[in-house]
PyMOL Python script that loads the backbone (N, CA, C, O; Angstrom):
from pymol import cmd

cmd.read_pdbstr("""\
ATOM      1  N   MET A   1     -17.226 -51.421  -2.146  1.00  0.00           N
ATOM      2  CA  MET A   1     -18.531 -52.216  -1.671  1.00  0.00           C
ATOM      3  C   MET A   1     -18.193 -53.258  -2.827  1.00  0.00           C
ATOM      4  O   MET A   1     -17.182 -53.262  -3.529  1.00  0.00           O
ATOM      5  N   ASP A   2     -19.036 -53.948  -2.857  1.00  0.00           N
ATOM      6  CA  ASP A   2     -18.593 -55.440  -3.542  1.00  0.00           C
ATOM      7  C   ASP A   2     -20.210 -55.660  -3.991  1.00  0.00           C
ATOM      8  O   ASP A   2     -21.214 -55.023  -3.670  1.00  0.00           O
ATOM      9  N   LYS A   3     -20.004 -57.009  -5.003  1.00  0.00           N
ATOM     10  CA  LYS A   3     -21.793 -56.816  -5.671  1.00  0.00           C
ATOM     11  C   LYS A   3     -22.527 -56.840  -4.313  1.00  0.00           C
ATOM     12  O   LYS A   3     -23.461 -56.209  -3.817  1.00  0.00           O
ATOM     13  N   GLU A   4     -21.833 -57.684  -3.985  1.00  0.00           N
ATOM     14  CA  GLU A   4     -23.469 -58.846  -3.102  1.00  0.00           C
ATOM     15  C   GLU A   4     -24.684 -57.605  -1.779  1.00  0.00           C
ATOM     16  O   GLU A   4     -25.820 -57.574  -1.306  1.00  0.00           O
ATOM     17  N   GLN A   5     -22.902 -56.532  -1.761  1.00  0.00           N
ATOM     18  CA  GLN A   5     -23.161 -55.174  -0.215  1.00  0.00           C
ATOM     19  C   GLN A   5     -24.454 -54.319  -1.917  1.00  0.00           C
ATOM     20  O   GLN A   5     -25.408 -53.545  -1.838  1.00  0.00           O
ATOM     21  N   ALA A   6     -24.253 -54.521  -2.299  1.00  0.00           N
ATOM     22  CA  ALA A   6     -24.790 -53.262  -3.611  1.00  0.00           C
ATOM     23  C   ALA A   6     -26.530 -54.373  -4.301  1.00  0.00           C
ATOM     24  O   ALA A   6     -27.454 -53.736  -4.807  1.00  0.00           O
ATOM     25  N   VAL A   7     -26.594 -55.457  -4.208  1.00  0.00           N
ATOM     26  CA  VAL A   7     -27.217 -55.965  -4.531  1.00  0.00           C
ATOM     27  C   VAL A   7     -28.586 -55.753  -3.353  1.00  0.00           C
ATOM     28  O   VAL A   7     -29.784 -55.547  -3.546  1.00  0.00           O
ATOM     29  N   ARG A   8     -27.549 -55.955  -1.740  1.00  0.00           N
ATOM     30  CA  ARG A   8     -29.012 -56.166  -1.117  1.00  0.00           C
ATOM     31  C   ARG A   8     -29.132 -54.134  -0.558  1.00  0.00           C
ATOM     32  O   ARG A   8     -29.957 -53.735   0.263  1.00  0.00           O
ATOM     33  N   MET A   9     -28.161 -53.272  -1.229  1.00  0.00           N
ATOM     34  CA  MET A   9     -28.223 -51.687  -1.018  1.00  0.00           C
ATOM     35  C   MET A   9     -29.800 -51.637  -1.672  1.00  0.00           C
ATOM     36  O   MET A   9     -30.890 -51.434  -1.136  1.00  0.00           O
ATOM     37  N   LEU A  10     -29.451 -51.886  -2.919  1.00  0.00           N
ATOM     38  CA  LEU A  10     -30.564 -51.574  -4.282  1.00  0.00           C
ATOM     39  C   LEU A  10     -31.445 -52.676  -2.938  1.00  0.00           C
ATOM     40  O   LEU A  10     -31.288 -51.994  -1.925  1.00  0.00           O
ATOM     41  N   GLU A  11     -31.709 -53.105  -2.795  1.00  0.00           N
ATOM     42  CA  GLU A  11     -32.432 -54.606  -2.986  1.00  0.00           C
ATOM     43  C   GLU A  11     -34.124 -53.495  -0.875  1.00  0.00           C
ATOM     44  O   GLU A  11     -35.344 -53.598  -0.742  1.00  0.00           O
ATOM     45  N   SER A  12     -33.530 -53.075  -0.372  1.00  0.00           N
ATOM     46  CA  SER A  12     -33.479 -52.592   0.767  1.00  0.00           C
ATOM     47  C   SER A  12     -34.392 -51.050   0.575  1.00  0.00           C
ATOM     48  O   SER A  12     -35.407 -50.467   0.956  1.00  0.00           O
ATOM     49  N   LEU A  13     -33.289 -50.926  -0.234  1.00  0.00           N
ATOM     50  CA  LEU A  13     -33.893 -49.309  -1.488  1.00  0.00           C
ATOM     51  C   LEU A  13     -35.376 -49.643  -2.528  1.00  0.00           C
ATOM     52  O   LEU A  13     -36.272 -49.014  -3.090  1.00  0.00           O
ATOM     53  N   LYS A  14     -35.026 -50.726  -2.375  1.00  0.00           N
ATOM     54  CA  LYS A  14     -36.667 -50.858  -3.246  1.00  0.00           C
ATOM     55  C   LYS A  14     -37.764 -51.555  -2.626  1.00  0.00           C
ATOM     56  O   LYS A  14     -38.777 -51.884  -3.243  1.00  0.00           O
ATOM     57  N   ASN A  15     -37.421 -51.936  -0.555  1.00  0.00           N
ATOM     58  CA  ASN A  15     -38.592 -52.371   0.189  1.00  0.00           C
ATOM     59  C   ASN A  15     -38.831 -51.412   0.799  1.00  0.00           C
ATOM     60  O   ASN A  15     -39.863 -51.183   1.430  1.00  0.00           O
ATOM     61  N   LYS A  16     -37.900 -50.741   0.679  1.00  0.00           N
ATOM     62  CA  LYS A  16     -38.536 -49.094   1.801  1.00  0.00           C
ATOM     63  C   LYS A  16     -38.194 -49.706   3.077  1.00  0.00           C
ATOM     64  O   LYS A  16     -38.933 -49.773   4.059  1.00  0.00           O
ATOM     65  N   GLU A  17     -36.593 -50.300   2.935  1.00  0.00           N
ATOM     66  CA  GLU A  17     -36.060 -50.435   4.449  1.00  0.00           C
ATOM     67  C   GLU A  17     -35.705 -49.423   4.781  1.00  0.00           C
ATOM     68  O   GLU A  17     -35.807 -48.828   5.854  1.00  0.00           O
ATOM     69  N   VAL A  18     -35.087 -49.080   3.488  1.00  0.00           N
ATOM     70  CA  VAL A  18     -34.029 -47.621   3.682  1.00  0.00           C
ATOM     71  C   VAL A  18     -34.758 -46.276   3.012  1.00  0.00           C
ATOM     72  O   VAL A  18     -35.859 -46.441   2.486  1.00  0.00           O
ATOM     73  N   GLU A  19     -34.168 -44.975   3.026  1.00  0.00           N
ATOM     74  CA  GLU A  19     -35.942 -44.240   2.711  1.00  0.00           C
ATOM     75  C   GLU A  19     -34.093 -43.806   2.069  1.00  0.00           C
ATOM     76  O   GLU A  19     -33.906 -42.763   2.696  1.00  0.00           O
ATOM     77  N   GLU A  20     -32.887 -44.024   1.302  1.00  0.00           N
ATOM     78  CA  GLU A  20     -31.872 -43.721   0.410  1.00  0.00           C
ATOM     79  C   GLU A  20     -31.210 -43.895   0.532  1.00  0.00           C
ATOM     80  O   GLU A  20     -30.992 -43.458   1.663  1.00  0.00           O
ATOM     81  N   ILE A  21     -29.615 -44.742  -0.126  1.00  0.00           N
ATOM     82  CA  ILE A  21     -29.089 -45.175   0.239  1.00  0.00           C
ATOM     83  C   ILE A  21     -27.499 -43.960  -0.140  1.00  0.00           C
ATOM     84  O   ILE A  21     -27.799 -42.921  -0.727  1.00  0.00           O
ATOM     85  N   PHE A  22     -25.876 -44.177   0.229  1.00  0.00           N
ATOM     86  CA  PHE A  22     -24.932 -43.560  -0.259  1.00  0.00           C
ATOM     87  C   PHE A  22     -24.175 -44.677  -0.998  1.00  0.00           C
ATOM     88  O   PHE A  22     -24.152 -45.905  -0.927  1.00  0.00           O
ATOM     89  N   VAL A  23     -23.379 -43.447  -1.964  1.00  0.00           N
ATOM     90  CA  VAL A  23     -22.603 -44.531  -2.544  1.00  0.00           C
ATOM     91  C   VAL A  23     -21.821 -43.203  -3.198  1.00  0.00           C
ATOM     92  O   VAL A  23     -22.190 -42.269  -3.911  1.00  0.00           O
ATOM     93  N   ALA A  24     -20.553 -43.601  -2.589  1.00  0.00           N
ATOM     94  CA  ALA A  24     -19.437 -43.348  -3.085  1.00  0.00           C
ATOM     95  C   ALA A  24     -18.117 -42.359  -4.055  1.00  0.00           C
ATOM     96  O   ALA A  24     -16.936 -42.456  -3.720  1.00  0.00           O
ATOM     97  N   LYS A  25     -18.391 -41.783  -4.811  1.00  0.00           N
ATOM     98  CA  LYS A  25     -17.443 -41.533  -5.804  1.00  0.00           C
ATOM     99  C   LYS A  25     -16.803 -42.764  -6.492  1.00  0.00           C
ATOM    100  O   LYS A  25     -17.062 -43.047  -7.661  1.00  0.00           O
ATOM    101  N   GLN A  26     -15.630 -43.762  -5.420  1.00  0.00           N
ATOM    102  CA  GLN A  26     -14.907 -44.164  -5.329  1.00  0.00           C
ATOM    103  C   GLN A  26     -15.882 -45.558  -6.311  1.00  0.00           C
ATOM    104  O   GLN A  26     -15.705 -45.925  -7.473  1.00  0.00           O
ATOM    105  N   ASP A  27     -16.634 -45.926  -5.540  1.00  0.00           N
ATOM    106  CA  ASP A  27     -17.919 -47.290  -5.921  1.00  0.00           C
ATOM    107  C   ASP A  27     -18.190 -46.796  -7.391  1.00  0.00           C
ATOM    108  O   ASP A  27     -17.697 -47.095  -8.479  1.00  0.00           O
ATOM    109  N   PHE A  28     -18.860 -46.198  -7.116  1.00  0.00           N
ATOM    110  CA  PHE A  28     -20.311 -45.369  -8.687  1.00  0.00           C
ATOM    111  C   PHE A  28     -20.258 -45.932 -10.311  1.00  0.00           C
ATOM    112  O   PHE A  28     -21.134 -45.850 -11.172  1.00  0.00           O
ATOM    113  N   MET A  29     -19.021 -46.476 -10.382  1.00  0.00           N
ATOM    114  CA  MET A  29     -18.693 -47.992 -11.881  1.00  0.00           C
ATOM    115  C   MET A  29     -18.911 -48.514 -11.209  1.00  0.00           C
ATOM    116  O   MET A  29     -20.094 -48.239 -11.008  1.00  0.00           O
ATOM    117  N   ASP A  30     -18.572 -49.369 -10.406  1.00  0.00           N
ATOM    118  CA  ASP A  30     -18.648 -50.412  -9.812  1.00  0.00           C
ATOM    119  C   ASP A  30     -20.453 -50.910  -9.997  1.00  0.00           C
ATOM    120  O   ASP A  30     -20.953 -51.385 -11.017  1.00  0.00           O
ATOM    121  N   PHE A  31     -21.046 -50.669  -8.892  1.00  0.00           N
ATOM    122  CA  PHE A  31     -22.795 -49.246  -7.845  1.00  0.00           C
ATOM    123  C   PHE A  31     -23.345 -49.425  -9.533  1.00  0.00           C
ATOM    124  O   PHE A  31     -24.078 -50.380  -9.790  1.00  0.00           O
ATOM    125  N   ARG A  32     -23.038 -48.682 -10.379  1.00  0.00           N
ATOM    126  CA  ARG A  32     -23.517 -48.583 -11.576  1.00  0.00           C
ATOM    127  C   ARG A  32     -23.601 -49.252 -12.438  1.00  0.00           C
ATOM    128  O   ARG A  32     -24.428 -48.789 -13.223  1.00  0.00           O
ATOM    129  N   GLU A  33     -22.992 -50.574 -12.933  1.00  0.00           N
ATOM    130  CA  GLU A  33     -23.053 -51.833 -12.668  1.00  0.00           C
ATOM    131  C   GLU A  33     -24.118 -52.811 -12.988  1.00  0.00           C
ATOM    132  O   GLU A  33     -24.306 -53.349 -14.080  1.00  0.00           O
ATOM    133  N   LEU A  34     -24.586 -52.924 -12.226  1.00  0.00           N
ATOM    134  CA  LEU A  34     -25.929 -53.377 -11.235  1.00  0.00           C
ATOM    135  C   LEU A  34     -26.867 -52.419 -11.224  1.00  0.00           C
ATOM    136  O   LEU A  34     -27.848 -53.081 -10.885  1.00  0.00           O
ATOM    137  N   LEU A  35     -27.299 -51.162 -11.380  1.00  0.00           N
ATOM    138  CA  LEU A  35     -28.000 -50.617 -11.196  1.00  0.00           C
ATOM    139  C   LEU A  35     -28.305 -50.271 -12.282  1.00  0.00           C
ATOM    140  O   LEU A  35     -29.139 -49.374 -12.159  1.00  0.00           O
ATOM    141  N   VAL A  36     -28.006 -50.569 -13.793  1.00  0.00           N
ATOM    142  CA  VAL A  36     -28.638 -50.253 -14.538  1.00  0.00           C
ATOM    143  C   VAL A  36     -29.706 -51.761 -15.588  1.00  0.00           C
ATOM    144  O   VAL A  36     -30.740 -51.694 -16.252  1.00  0.00           O
ATOM    145  N   VAL A  37     -28.657 -53.083 -15.205  1.00  0.00           N
ATOM    146  CA  VAL A  37     -29.319 -53.901 -15.480  1.00  0.00           C
ATOM    147  C   VAL A  37     -30.631 -54.186 -14.947  1.00  0.00           C
ATOM    148  O   VAL A  37     -31.152 -55.024 -15.683  1.00  0.00           O
ATOM    149  N   ARG A  38     -31.135 -53.974 -14.322  1.00  0.00           N
ATOM    150  CA  ARG A  38     -32.284 -54.343 -13.509  1.00  0.00           C
ATOM    151  C   ARG A  38     -33.253 -53.341 -13.596  1.00  0.00           C
ATOM    152  O   ARG A  38     -33.100 -52.165 -13.927  1.00  0.00           O
ATOM    153  N   GLN A  39     -34.293 -53.950 -13.252  1.00  0.00           N
ATOM    154  CA  GLN A  39     -36.143 -54.227 -14.347  1.00  0.00           C
ATOM    155  C   GLN A  39     -36.635 -52.912 -13.588  1.00  0.00           C
ATOM    156  O   GLN A  39     -37.121 -51.933 -14.155  1.00  0.00           O
ATOM    157  N   ASP A  40     -36.390 -53.075 -11.925  1.00  0.00           N
ATOM    158  CA  ASP A  40     -36.501 -51.221 -11.596  1.00  0.00           C
ATOM    159  C   ASP A  40     -36.090 -49.559 -11.268  1.00  0.00           C
ATOM    160  O   ASP A  40     -36.387 -48.565 -10.606  1.00  0.00           O
ATOM    161  N   PHE A  41     -34.876 -50.300 -12.612  1.00  0.00           N
ATOM    162  CA  PHE A  41     -33.762 -49.580 -13.132  1.00  0.00           C
ATOM    163  C   PHE A  41     -33.909 -47.441 -12.807  1.00  0.00           C
ATOM    164  O   PHE A  41     -33.240 -46.541 -12.300  1.00  0.00           O
ATOM    165  N   LYS A  42     -35.432 -47.662 -13.620  1.00  0.00           N
ATOM    166  CA  LYS A  42     -36.535 -46.048 -14.253  1.00  0.00           C
ATOM    167  C   LYS A  42     -36.556 -45.898 -12.985  1.00  0.00           C
ATOM    168  O   LYS A  42     -35.548 -45.223 -12.774  1.00  0.00           O
ATOM    169  N   HIS A  43     -37.234 -46.162 -11.653  1.00  0.00           N
ATOM    170  CA  HIS A  43     -37.839 -46.380 -10.901  1.00  0.00           C
ATOM    171  C   HIS A  43     -36.878 -45.565  -8.991  1.00  0.00           C
ATOM    172  O   HIS A  43     -37.314 -45.200  -7.900  1.00  0.00           O
ATOM    173  N   ILE A  44     -35.047 -45.700  -9.844  1.00  0.00           N
ATOM    174  CA  ILE A  44     -34.134 -45.549  -8.666  1.00  0.00           C
ATOM    175  C   ILE A  44     -33.291 -43.881  -9.048  1.00  0.00           C
ATOM    176  O   ILE A  44     -32.210 -44.028  -9.618  1.00  0.00           O
ATOM    177  N   ARG A  45     -33.477 -43.220  -8.928  1.00  0.00           N
ATOM    178  CA  ARG A  45     -32.861 -41.444  -8.664  1.00  0.00           C
ATOM    179  C   ARG A  45     -32.367 -41.042  -8.323  1.00  0.00           C
ATOM    180  O   ARG A  45     -32.985 -40.241  -7.621  1.00  0.00           O
ATOM    181  N   GLY A  46     -30.968 -40.864  -8.187  1.00  0.00           N
ATOM    182  CA  GLY A  46     -29.164 -40.902  -8.210  1.00  0.00           C
ATOM    183  C   GLY A  46     -29.270 -39.293  -8.745  1.00  0.00           C
ATOM    184  O   GLY A  46     -29.519 -38.912  -9.889  1.00  0.00           O
ATOM    185  N   ILE A  47     -28.955 -38.347  -7.339  1.00  0.00           N
ATOM    186  CA  ILE A  47     -28.601 -37.599  -7.514  1.00  0.00           C
ATOM    187  C   ILE A  47     -27.624 -36.619  -5.903  1.00  0.00           C
ATOM    188  O   ILE A  47     -27.577 -36.588  -4.674  1.00  0.00           O
ATOM    189  N   ALA A  48     -26.734 -35.676  -7.799  1.00  0.00           N
ATOM    190  CA  ALA A  48     -25.130 -36.218  -7.394  1.00  0.00           C
ATOM    191  C   ALA A  48     -25.142 -35.059  -6.262  1.00  0.00           C
ATOM    192  O   ALA A  48     -26.057 -34.301  -5.939  1.00  0.00           O
ATOM    193  N   GLN A  49     -24.206 -35.142  -5.910  1.00  0.00           N
ATOM    194  CA  GLN A  49     -23.596 -34.667  -4.351  1.00  0.00           C
ATOM    195  C   GLN A  49     -22.286 -33.458  -4.995  1.00  0.00           C
ATOM    196  O   GLN A  49     -21.487 -33.946  -5.794  1.00  0.00           O
ATOM    197  N   ARG A  50     -22.196 -32.659  -4.804  1.00  0.00           N
ATOM    198  CA  ARG A  50     -20.913 -31.851  -4.930  1.00  0.00           C
ATOM    199  C   ARG A  50     -19.461 -33.184  -4.271  1.00  0.00           C
ATOM    200  O   ARG A  50     -19.367 -33.796  -3.207  1.00  0.00           O
ATOM    201  N   GLY A  51     -18.882 -33.165  -5.078  1.00  0.00           N
ATOM    202  CA  GLY A  51     -17.323 -34.473  -5.371  1.00  0.00           C
ATOM    203  C   GLY A  51     -17.205 -35.485  -6.096  1.00  0.00           C
ATOM    204  O   GLY A  51     -16.238 -35.923  -6.719  1.00  0.00           O
ATOM    205  N   GLY A  52     -18.519 -35.933  -5.953  1.00  0.00           N
ATOM    206  CA  GLY A  52     -18.934 -36.611  -6.908  1.00  0.00           C
ATOM    207  C   GLY A  52     -19.539 -38.108  -5.850  1.00  0.00           C
ATOM    208  O   GLY A  52     -19.895 -39.249  -6.142  1.00  0.00           O
ATOM    209  N   ASP A  53     -19.464 -37.681  -5.125  1.00  0.00           N
ATOM    210  CA  ASP A  53     -20.810 -38.993  -4.133  1.00  0.00           C
ATOM    211  C   ASP A  53     -21.702 -38.749  -4.773  1.00  0.00           C
ATOM    212  O   ASP A  53     -21.691 -37.826  -5.588  1.00  0.00           O
ATOM    213  N   VAL A  54     -22.944 -39.700  -4.517  1.00  0.00           N
ATOM    214  CA  VAL A  54     -24.128 -39.561  -5.370  1.00  0.00           C
ATOM    215  C   VAL A  54     -25.327 -40.768  -4.191  1.00  0.00           C
ATOM    216  O   VAL A  54     -25.258 -41.942  -3.827  1.00  0.00           O
ATOM    217  N   ILE A  55     -26.413 -39.498  -3.947  1.00  0.00           N
ATOM    218  CA  ILE A  55     -27.902 -40.790  -3.088  1.00  0.00           C
ATOM    219  C   ILE A  55     -28.327 -41.025  -4.091  1.00  0.00           C
ATOM    220  O   ILE A  55     -27.873 -40.465  -5.088  1.00  0.00           O
ATOM    221  N   PHE A  56     -29.220 -41.824  -4.161  1.00  0.00           N
ATOM    222  CA  PHE A  56     -29.928 -42.865  -4.335  1.00  0.00           C
ATOM    223  C   PHE A  56     -31.857 -42.780  -3.992  1.00  0.00           C
ATOM    224  O   PHE A  56     -32.221 -42.246  -2.944  1.00  0.00           O
ATOM    225  N   ARG A  57     -32.204 -42.968  -4.317  1.00  0.00           N
ATOM    226  CA  ARG A  57     -33.341 -42.694  -3.801  1.00  0.00           C
ATOM    227  C   ARG A  57     -34.937 -43.612  -4.313  1.00  0.00           C
ATOM    228  O   ARG A  57     -35.746 -42.708  -4.521  1.00  0.00           O
ATOM    229  N   TYR A  58     -35.474 -44.670  -4.513  1.00  0.00           N
ATOM    230  CA  TYR A  58     -36.645 -44.714  -4.988  1.00  0.00           C
ATOM    231  C   TYR A  58     -38.588 -44.446  -5.061  1.00  0.00           C
ATOM    232  O   TYR A  58     -39.480 -44.611  -4.228  1.00  0.00           O
ATOM    233  N   MET A  59     -38.570 -43.980  -6.470  1.00  0.00           N
ATOM    234  CA  MET A  59     -39.562 -43.141  -6.434  1.00  0.00           C
ATOM    235  C   MET A  59     -40.596 -43.993  -6.436  1.00  0.00           C
ATOM    236  O   MET A  59     -40.196 -45.150  -6.567  1.00  0.00           O
ATOM    237  N   ASP A  60     -41.861 -43.894  -6.338  1.00  0.00           N
ATOM    238  CA  ASP A  60     -43.132 -44.840  -7.249  1.00  0.00           C
ATOM    239  C   ASP A  60     -43.338 -45.400  -8.297  1.00  0.00           C
ATOM    240  O   ASP A  60     -43.175 -46.566  -8.656  1.00  0.00           O
ATOM    241  N   GLU A  61     -43.928 -43.991  -9.077  1.00  0.00           N
ATOM    242  CA  GLU A  61     -43.250 -43.798 -10.126  1.00  0.00           C
ATOM    243  C   GLU A  61     -41.910 -43.649 -11.535  1.00  0.00           C
ATOM    244  O   GLU A  61     -40.983 -42.839 -11.566  1.00  0.00           O
ATOM    245  N   ALA A  62     -42.193 -44.555 -12.402  1.00  0.00           N
ATOM    246  CA  ALA A  62     -40.930 -44.464 -12.917  1.00  0.00           C
ATOM    247  C   ALA A  62     -40.760 -43.213 -13.304  1.00  0.00           C
ATOM    248  O   ALA A  62     -41.547 -42.312 -13.014  1.00  0.00           O
ATOM    249  N   ARG A  63     -39.322 -43.009 -14.248  1.00  0.00           N
ATOM    250  CA  ARG A  63     -38.791 -41.763 -14.149  1.00  0.00           C
ATOM    251  C   ARG A  63     -39.565 -42.302 -15.570  1.00  0.00           C
ATOM    252  O   ARG A  63     -40.110 -43.377 -15.820  1.00  0.00           O
ATOM    253  N   SER A  64     -39.359 -41.021 -16.422  1.00  0.00           N
ATOM    254  CA  SER A  64     -39.444 -41.166 -18.004  1.00  0.00           C
ATOM    255  C   SER A  64     -38.354 -41.419 -18.868  1.00  0.00           C
ATOM    256  O   SER A  64     -38.537 -41.512 -20.082  1.00  0.00           O
TER     257      SER A  64
END
""", "prot")
cmd.dss("prot")
cmd.show_as("cartoon", "prot")
cmd.util.cbc("prot")
cmd.orient("prot")
């Protein structure tokens, strides 16, 4: 996964074009770099899967 693809995925999640996005274990650290600098970072929830993959969902209210 390249950075442009990750940004597109996050934007489509934010705009509710998709309900969730799947990030494979090998792409997680690169994806995370882009995720943590976003202003809406606290609206995005990651759900760890067995094996190290993560599913991300966008929440209407920011987590604390």
